[in-house]
C-alpha positions as a printed Julia matrix, in Angstrom:
147×3 Matrix{Float64}:
 173.83  176.1   112.46
 174.98  178.25  115.37
 176.81  176.38  118.13
 177.93  177.34  121.59
 181.45  175.87  121.57
 181.44  175.39  125.33
 178.16  173.55  126.0
 177.72  172.26  122.39
 174.09  173.44  122.25
 172.99  174.4   118.76
 170.46  176.47  116.89
 169.37  175.44  113.4
 168.03  178.11  111.09
 167.73  178.84  107.41
 168.69  181.78  105.3
 167.2   182.52  101.92
 170.56  183.67  100.58
 173.37  181.13  101.12
 175.97  183.64   99.92
 174.96  185.75  102.88
 175.32  183.1   105.66
 178.18  184.98  107.34
 176.14  188.17  107.35
 173.17  186.29  108.82
 175.4   184.97  111.63
 176.67  188.51  112.29
 173.04  189.67  112.45
 172.29  187.02  115.08
 175.31  188.18  117.11
 174.23  191.84  116.77
 170.76  190.95  118.08
 172.27  188.97  120.96
 174.6   191.85  121.9
 171.63  194.23  121.77
 169.62  191.86  123.98
 166.73  191.66  121.51
 167.21  188.32  119.77
 163.89  186.65  118.86
 165.04  183.37  120.41
 164.84  183.61  124.2
 166.82  180.38  124.74
 169.75  181.62  122.69
 169.5   185.09  124.24
 169.52  183.63  127.77
 172.6   181.55  126.93
 174.38  184.6   125.49
 173.46  186.76  128.49
 174.99  184.14  130.76
 178.38  184.21  128.98
 178.46  187.62  127.19
 181.16  186.29  124.85
 180.65  186.24  121.08
 183.81  184.13  120.6
 181.97  181.29  122.3
 179.69  180.91  119.25
 180.51  179.52  115.86
 178.43  178.82  112.77
 178.44  176.24  110.0
 176.55  175.99  106.74
 175.03  172.5   106.82
 173.7   172.35  103.27
 172.71  174.38  100.22
 169.24  173.89   98.8
 167.8   174.62   95.39
 164.49  175.96   96.74
 162.99  177.46   99.87
 160.66  174.44  100.21
 163.66  172.1   100.3
 165.44  174.44  102.75
 162.41  174.26  105.08
 162.45  170.45  104.9
 166.17  170.34  105.61
 165.8   172.74  108.54
 163.15  170.43  110.02
 165.38  167.42  109.37
 168.42  168.94  111.1
 166.38  170.19  114.09
 165.11  166.63  114.56
 168.51  165.05  113.83
 170.36  167.2   116.38
 167.33  167.27  118.73
 167.94  171.0   119.02
 164.36  171.78  120.01
 164.78  169.9   123.29
 168.57  169.84  123.8
 169.48  173.04  121.98
 168.14  176.49  121.2
 165.38  175.87  118.66
 161.9   176.86  119.82
 159.91  174.93  117.24
 160.05  172.1   114.72
 161.43  174.27  111.92
 160.31  175.43  108.53
 158.9   178.92  108.16
 156.16  178.35  110.7
 155.83  178.37  114.46
 154.42  174.85  114.52
 155.47  173.21  117.75
 155.88  176.51  119.61
 153.14  178.06  121.66
 153.62  181.34  123.43
 152.69  181.3   127.1
 149.84  183.48  128.38
 152.4   185.4   130.42
 154.53  186.1   127.32
 151.44  187.26  125.42
 150.51  189.57  128.29
 154.01  191.06  128.53
 154.24  191.6   124.75
 150.83  193.25  124.75
 151.79  195.58  127.6
 155.1   196.55  125.97
 153.56  197.23  122.57
 150.6   199.16  124.0
 153.07  201.65  125.51
 154.84  202.37  122.23
 152.51  205.17  121.19
 153.15  208.83  120.58
 156.55  210.05  121.77
 157.41  206.6   123.15
 157.35  205.09  119.67
 160.96  204.76  118.46
 159.97  206.22  115.07
 158.09  209.2   116.56
 158.94  212.47  114.81
 161.0   210.76  112.14
 160.27  210.37  108.45
 161.33  207.89  105.82
 163.67  209.28  103.19
 162.48  209.36   99.59
 164.91  206.54   98.8
 163.44  204.38  101.62
 159.9   205.15  100.47
 160.81  204.0    96.96
 162.32  200.74   98.3
 159.21  200.04  100.42
 156.98  200.82   97.44
 158.89  198.41   95.16
 158.71  195.62   97.75
 154.96  196.12   98.22
 154.11  196.14   94.5
 152.14  193.07   93.52
 151.06  192.22   97.06
 147.38  191.54   97.64
 146.1   194.35   99.8
 143.45  193.56  102.35
 143.66  189.78  101.87
C-alpha cells in the first residue's frame, strides 16, 4: 500500500517478490519523479505536491501464491475503497477489469506511439549487449510463439 500522508489517499498494489517491496516502492517514486507513472491518479497527486516525503508504504500481507495475492489485492482495494476514494484505477488482480480507457486516452496514446519511429524511437541506433541478449533469450525460452 502506498499512502499520501497528507490526504490519506492510498494505492493498493501487489509485488511478486515480497523481499523486494522497498525496491518496488522506490520504483513507483522514480516513475512519479520522471512523470511517467502508469497510474494517472497517483501521478496527478504527485505532480500537485512534488514531494516524495509525503508518501509512505506498508506491506499489508504476505501470500503463498500469486493467485492468493491477486485475491488479497482485490480485497484490500474494496476494503479501503481505493478505487473510488484513492488512487486505484481498477478492481485489482492482474487484470484491468473495472477500468476502461477513454476514447480520448486511446487517441492520444495512438498518436504518441505512432510518432516513435525512426530517429524518434528512444532505442534508435542502439544495440542490446550480448549479456542483455542472453537474458532476453533465457526469459523467452519455453514461451509459446505466435499463440
